[in-house]
N, C-alpha and C positions, 0 to 999 in steps of 0.2 A: 222674744225680739219683737219689737213693736213692728209692725208692717205700715210704710210710708203711706201720706195718706196724697190723692195725686187731686186734689180740688179746687189749686188752682192752676193747674196744666191745663193748658187748651183742649177744648173741647168737655171738663169736667164743670159739676157745678158741686157745690159743696150741700151737704145732707143733715136735715139736722133727723135723728132718729126719736120718733115717738113712740113706744110701746103700746100698744092698746089690750083692754080689756074693758069689763064690764062698771069698773071703780068711777066713782064722778070724780077722781083727781086727775083722768085723763086728759078732761076739758082745761085744766089750767096750762097743762107741759103744751097743750097743743095750740093755744092760744100766744103762748111766749114762745114757742117756736114759732109762729106765723110772725108777731109782730117782728123777733130778729131779721127773720127771711124780707118782712118788707122794709127792712132799714139798710140792710144788707145784699139781699141777694142771695139765690139759693133755692131747694124744695125741702118738703116733709117727707121722709120714708115713714110711711103706717107699718107697724110689725104686726101681727096675732099670731100669738105659738099654742099648737093645739098640743094641750100636754097627754102624752101618755095616761090610761086609767091600769089600775091594778085587774080589771077583768076584760082580759084577752085573748081568751081560750081557745074563743071560737073568731074563725077570720071576720064572716059577715056580719059578727056584733062589733068588731073593730071599723071597718069599712063603714060601716054607717054611723058611727059614732065621728069617723073624720070626716066623712061627708056631712055630718049636723053642725060639727064645729067650722067644720070651710063655711057653710051658709051663714052661720052667726057672725062671723068673722066679717063676711063682705056685706053683711047686713049693718055692723061695729062701722065699718068703712063709709058708707054711706050715711051713715047717722053723724058722725064727725063732719064728716065734709057737708053737708047742709050747714053745721053748728058753725064752720068756717065760714061758709058765706054769707049769713045771717047775721054775723058778727064784723061784716065788711072785707074779708078775705079771700074773699071770690076770686082772685086771681093769682094765689099762691098754688103753685103746681103741688101734688103730693102724690105720690107712689105707691101702692098697697103691695105687701107679701104677706103671706100666708105660712108658716115652717108648722112641721111636726117634731117634741120632743122635750127636753127640760128647756125650758125659759132661760137661763141663765148660758146655756149650750150652746143653743140656738141665736140667740141675741149676739155672743162670743163668733159664731160662725158666720153671721150675716157680716159682720161687722170687718170681716177677715177676707172676705169674699168680693165686699164693696167699699173700694178706697175711697168715694168720695163723701163716704158718711163721716163726718169732723167732727160729732159733734151729738148725744146722747140726751135728751129733754127728759126727765121724770115730773110727775107730781107728787108733793108727799100728801099723806091723808090727815084731815086733821081732827080725825077722832081722834081717842083716848086710848086706842090700841097702838101707838108709834103712826110712823111716818109709811108703812107700810111695807108688807115684806118684800117686795121687788126693792124698794128704795134700799130696804134694812141689809138686802143680800148681797145687792151690788155695791152700796157708799161705803158699806160697814164692814163688808163681812171681807173673806181670805181675797178678795179680787179688786177692791178697793183702790191698795197703791199700786199695783201693775193693769188697771184697766186701761188698754189700748187707746181711748177716747177720753176728754173730759165729759166730765157727767153734770148735768145742771140739774140741781133741784129745786123744784117750785112750789114754794108754801100754799097748799090747799085753801087758806084764806083768802087770796086776793083777789082784787076785783080785775075785770076786763079792765078796764081805765089806766088802775093800776097796772098792769101785767105790760099794758103799749106804752106807756110812761118808763119803765125801767127796760122796755127792751132796746 
């Protein structure tokens, strides 16, 4: 059962979920989300998921990996915030979330927990390998027809001006 979104109730603000990683397509998703928010209001929720590794025999190694990945997530958040500011979106509010676990599961958990998340924006890769693993798994995988919120897939070849015009 899909949980009711509360985005239009008093005291709630619609959130556009953007999954942050080191791929170039994140930038397109971010710009599209910021452009939509500029027209319609809301804020961006940036999510970085620390995925588990196979090498977890020692607690110290795992703790160090989580610490390093958390620092990487914070650096990516700062970088993306600077990109938004430089592109003229300095007034768009952002929220930063770091989770540990399998990416699709953590995305669904966050959407379930935060009833203000109304839409997820993903950027599609432009290389010959396809749209990217996250787009493939969420938009065409077993979750596609039962996903709890709409997913917007932004083509990776669009310019910032194109994205602003379409948003």
